[in-house]
C-alpha positions as CSV (number, residue, x, y, z in Angstrom):
1,M,-27.0,15.8,62.7
2,K,-26.1,16.6,59.2
3,L,-21.9,16.5,58.5
4,L,-22.4,20.7,58.0
5,A,-24.4,21.1,60.7
6,L,-22.3,19.3,63.2
7,L,-19.2,21.2,62.3
8,K,-20.8,24.7,62.1
9,D,-22.5,23.7,65.5
10,N,-19.0,23.3,66.9
11,F,-16.9,25.8,64.7
12,T,-17.0,29.1,62.4
13,L,-16.3,27.7,59.3
14,S,-14.3,29.5,56.5
15,E,-15.8,30.6,53.8
16,D,-13.7,27.7,51.3
17,L,-14.3,25.0,54.1
18,N,-18.3,25.8,54.4
19,I,-18.5,25.5,50.4
20,S,-16.3,22.1,50.3
21,T,-18.1,20.7,53.7
22,K,-21.5,21.4,52.3
23,E,-20.8,19.9,48.9
24,I,-19.3,16.6,50.8
25,S,-22.3,16.5,53.4
26,N,-25.0,17.1,50.3
27,K,-23.5,14.1,48.7
28,I,-22.9,11.8,51.5
29,N,-26.7,12.9,53.0
30,E,-26.1,11.2,56.5
31,D,-26.2,12.3,60.0
32,F,-23.3,12.3,61.4
33,S,-21.9,12.6,65.2
34,Y,-18.6,12.7,67.2
35,K,-17.0,9.1,67.5
36,N,-15.3,9.8,71.3
37,D,-15.0,12.7,72.9
38,Y,-11.1,13.0,72.8
39,T,-9.3,15.0,70.8
40,I,-5.4,14.1,68.9
41,K,-3.1,16.2,68.8
42,K,0.2,16.0,66.3
43,T,1.9,18.0,64.1
44,S,1.1,18.8,60.3
45,Q,3.3,17.3,58.6
46,T,2.6,14.1,60.4
47,Y,-1.3,14.4,59.5
48,S,-0.2,15.0,56.1
49,D,1.9,11.9,55.9
50,E,-0.8,9.4,57.1
51,V,-3.5,11.0,55.3
52,C,-1.6,10.5,52.2
53,I,-1.1,6.8,53.2
54,Q,-4.6,6.4,53.5
55,K,-5.7,7.8,50.5
56,N,-3.3,5.3,48.9
57,I,-4.9,2.6,50.5
58,A,-8.5,4.2,49.7
59,D,-7.6,4.3,45.9
60,S,-6.2,0.6,45.9
61,S,-9.5,-0.5,47.2
62,G,-12.0,1.7,45.0
63,M,-13.1,4.0,48.1
64,Q,-13.9,7.8,48.1
65,M,-11.9,10.0,50.0
66,P,-14.0,12.8,50.2
67,G,-12.0,16.3,51.0
68,F,-8.5,14.8,50.7
69,K,-7.6,17.6,48.5
70,E,-9.1,20.4,50.4
71,L,-7.3,19.0,53.3
72,I,-3.6,18.7,51.7
73,N,-4.0,22.2,50.3
74,E,-4.7,23.4,53.7
75,L,-2.1,21.4,55.5
76,K,0.1,22.9,52.7
77,K,-0.5,26.1,53.8
78,I,0.4,25.4,57.5
79,P,4.2,25.0,58.8
80,P,5.2,20.9,59.1
81,T,5.4,21.6,62.8
82,A,2.5,23.2,63.9
83,T,0.3,21.5,65.9
84,I,-3.1,20.5,64.5
85,Y,-6.1,18.9,66.0
86,M,-8.1,15.9,65.1
87,R,-11.7,15.0,66.2
88,F,-13.1,11.4,64.5
89,I,-16.8,12.1,62.8
90,D,-18.8,8.8,62.0
91,S,-22.5,7.9,60.4
92,S,-23.8,4.8,59.2
93,S,-21.7,3.8,56.9
94,W,-18.6,6.8,56.6
95,S,-16.1,7.3,59.3
96,G,-14.2,10.6,58.9
97,R,-11.7,13.0,60.5
98,F,-12.1,17.2,61.3
99,F,-8.6,18.9,61.6
100,L,-8.6,22.2,63.1
101,M,-5.8,24.7,64.6
102,K,-7.3,25.1,68.1
103,K,-8.5,22.9,70.2
104,I,-12.0,22.8,71.5
105,N,-13.8,22.3,74.7
């Protein structure tokens, strides 16, 4: 399932997130699925720190990290101690994470 369809099938996306995800989905143009059945819970600040480290690693190895700017901008709007949930997503040549404020079933 294309990235945008996978996420829209399970979530209501904001207009900004819908636009951003559509752009990423069109660039990648692969089928995605959830990598596993569990959801990870951490604070907004913890995820922000982790994602910045991953971005530095990606940059130094010449890898793309679609959605980084949008994710960091959204995390900055959230209190550092707020609980954020995360799911892993995969395609044949991409792996990623999907962050959300409410736990999904």
